[in-house]
C-alpha positions in Angstrom: 0.0 0.0 0.0 2.8 2.4 0.8 4.3 1.7 -2.6 1.0 2.5 -4.2 0.8 5.8 -2.4 4.3 6.6 -3.3 3.6 6.0 -7.0 0.5 8.2 -6.8 2.5 11.0 -5.2 5.2 10.7 -7.8 2.6 10.8 -10.5 1.1 14.0 -9.2 4.5 15.6 -8.9 5.3 14.6 -12.5 2.1 16.2 -13.7 3.1 19.5 -12.1 6.6 19.3 -13.6 5.2 18.5 -17.0 2.9 21.5 -17.1 5.9 23.7 -16.2 8.0 21.9 -18.8 5.4 22.5 -21.5 4.9 26.1 -20.6 8.6 26.8 -20.7 8.9 24.8 -24.0 6.3 27.0 -25.6 8.0 30.1 -24.4 11.3 28.8 -25.7 9.9 28.0 -29.1 8.3 31.4 -29.4 11.6 33.1 -28.5 13.5 30.8 -30.9 11.0 31.6 -33.7 11.3 35.3 -33.2 15.1 35.1 -33.1 15.2 33.1 -36.4 12.8 35.7 -38.0 15.0 38.6 -36.9 18.1 36.8 -38.1 16.5 36.1 -41.5 15.6 39.8 -41.9 19.1 40.9 -41.0 20.6 38.5 -43.6 18.2 39.9 -46.3 19.2 43.5 -45.5 22.9 42.7 -45.7 22.3 40.8 -48.9 20.4 43.7 -50.5 23.2 46.1 -49.4 25.8 43.9 -51.0 23.8 43.7 -54.2 23.4 47.5 -54.4 27.1 48.0 -53.8 27.9 45.5 -56.5 25.6 47.3 -58.9 27.3 50.7 -58.0 30.7 49.1 -58.7 29.5 47.9 -62.2 28.0 51.3 -63.0 31.2 53.2 -62.1 33.4 50.7 -64.0 31.3 51.1 -67.1 31.0 54.9 -66.9 34.8 55.2 -66.3 35.6 52.9 -69.2 33.4 54.9 -71.6 34.9 58.3 -70.9 38.5 57.3 -70.2 39.3 54.7 -72.9 39.5 54.8 -76.7 38.6 51.1 -76.7 40.4 48.2 -78.3 41.0 48.0 -81.1 41.2 51.8 -81.6 38.9 51.7 -84.6 36.5 49.1 -83.2 33.1 48.3 -84.5 30.2 46.5 -82.8 31.6 43.2 -84.1 35.3 43.7 -83.4 35.2 45.5 -80.0 37.2 43.9 -77.2 37.3 46.9 -74.9 34.5 49.5 -75.1 35.6 53.1 -74.9 34.1 56.2 -76.6 36.9 58.8 -76.4 39.1 60.1 -79.1 41.1 62.3 -76.7 40.9 62.6 -72.9 37.2 63.1 -72.0 36.3 64.0 -75.6 33.8 61.5 -77.0 33.9 60.4 -80.6 30.5 60.7 -82.2 31.1 57.7 -84.5 32.0 55.5 -81.5 28.9 56.8 -79.6 26.7 55.8 -82.5 28.4 52.4 -83.0 27.8 51.6 -79.4 24.1 51.4 -80.2 24.8 48.4 -82.4 26.5 46.2 -79.8 24.3 43.3 -78.8 23.3 42.8 -75.2 25.2 39.6 -75.0 28.4 41.3 -76.3 27.9 44.2 -73.9 27.5 41.8 -70.9 30.6 40.0 -72.0 32.6 43.3 -72.2 31.6 44.5 -68.8 30.5 41.4 -66.9 27.5 43.0 -65.2 25.1 40.0 -65.5 22.6 39.2 -63.9 21.7 42.9 -63.9 20.3 45.0 -66.7 22.1 48.0 -68.2 21.0 51.2 -69.9 23.4 53.9 -71.1 22.3 57.4 -72.2 24.3 60.4 -73.4 22.5 63.6 -72.5 23.2 67.2 -73.6 23.3 70.2 -71.3 19.5 70.3 -71.3 19.3 66.8 -69.9 17.9 65.5 -73.2 19.4 62.6 -75.1 22.1 63.7 -77.6 21.1 63.4 -81.2 23.7 62.5 -83.8 22.3 62.5 -87.3 18.8 62.3 -85.8 19.6 59.3 -83.7 19.5 59.2 -79.9 22.8 58.1 -78.3 21.5 55.4 -75.9 22.1 51.8 -75.4 19.7 49.2 -73.9 16.1 49.4 -72.8 15.2 51.2 -69.6 12.0 50.3 -67.7 12.4 51.4 -64.1 8.9 50.1 -63.1 10.3 46.6 -63.4 13.3 47.3 -61.2 13.6 45.9 -57.7 16.6 48.1 -57.0 18.5 50.5 -59.3 21.7 52.5 -59.3 22.7 55.4 -61.5 26.1 56.9 -62.2 26.8 60.1 -64.1 30.0 61.2 -65.8 30.6 64.4 -67.6 32.6 64.8 -70.8 32.7 66.6 -74.1 31.4 65.2 -77.4 32.9 65.9 -80.7 29.7 65.9 -82.8 30.9 66.5 -86.3 33.6 69.1 -85.2 31.2 70.8 -82.8 32.2 70.3 -79.2 29.4 70.1 -76.7 29.2 69.3 -73.0 27.4 66.0 -72.3 26.6 63.7 -69.4 26.9 60.0 -69.6 24.2 58.2 -67.5 24.7 54.5 -66.6 21.8 52.7 -65.0 22.0 49.2 -63.6 19.1 47.4 -62.1 17.7 44.0 -61.3 
């Protein structure tokens, strides 16, 4: 009989302990879930920041190449270009190269600058912030639709354009987005 009473007492004590255990387990799971959620949000923020920095680096690299390099070979065409550059002299863009840039395929452009998986748009603007016209053709490359972008970066460089022996101030805008 004493053994039976002892078992009943232990059973009751175990029930009390199990309720405490379940309560603390639920609280622990809630804290763990909240911690995992906060950690996941932090990782997403860091990932987004790294992606924006990478896009900025690509935009700066492309813009610098366009205004500081003559390209290779020096008399490149859309089919022969190995290094894309638009200048004929330091910071003076060549209008023929600017027009020829329009004919470079997106695959070739991605190969030249390695900006994949992002999208690229290049626009040469005059002093009035309108696209430069050479022979009635806008000096742009790519298709720009900012409404489809999750994040976007824009870099601007200033140069001079030799447009059929007329020098004008221009801005080169490089947009990269995903």
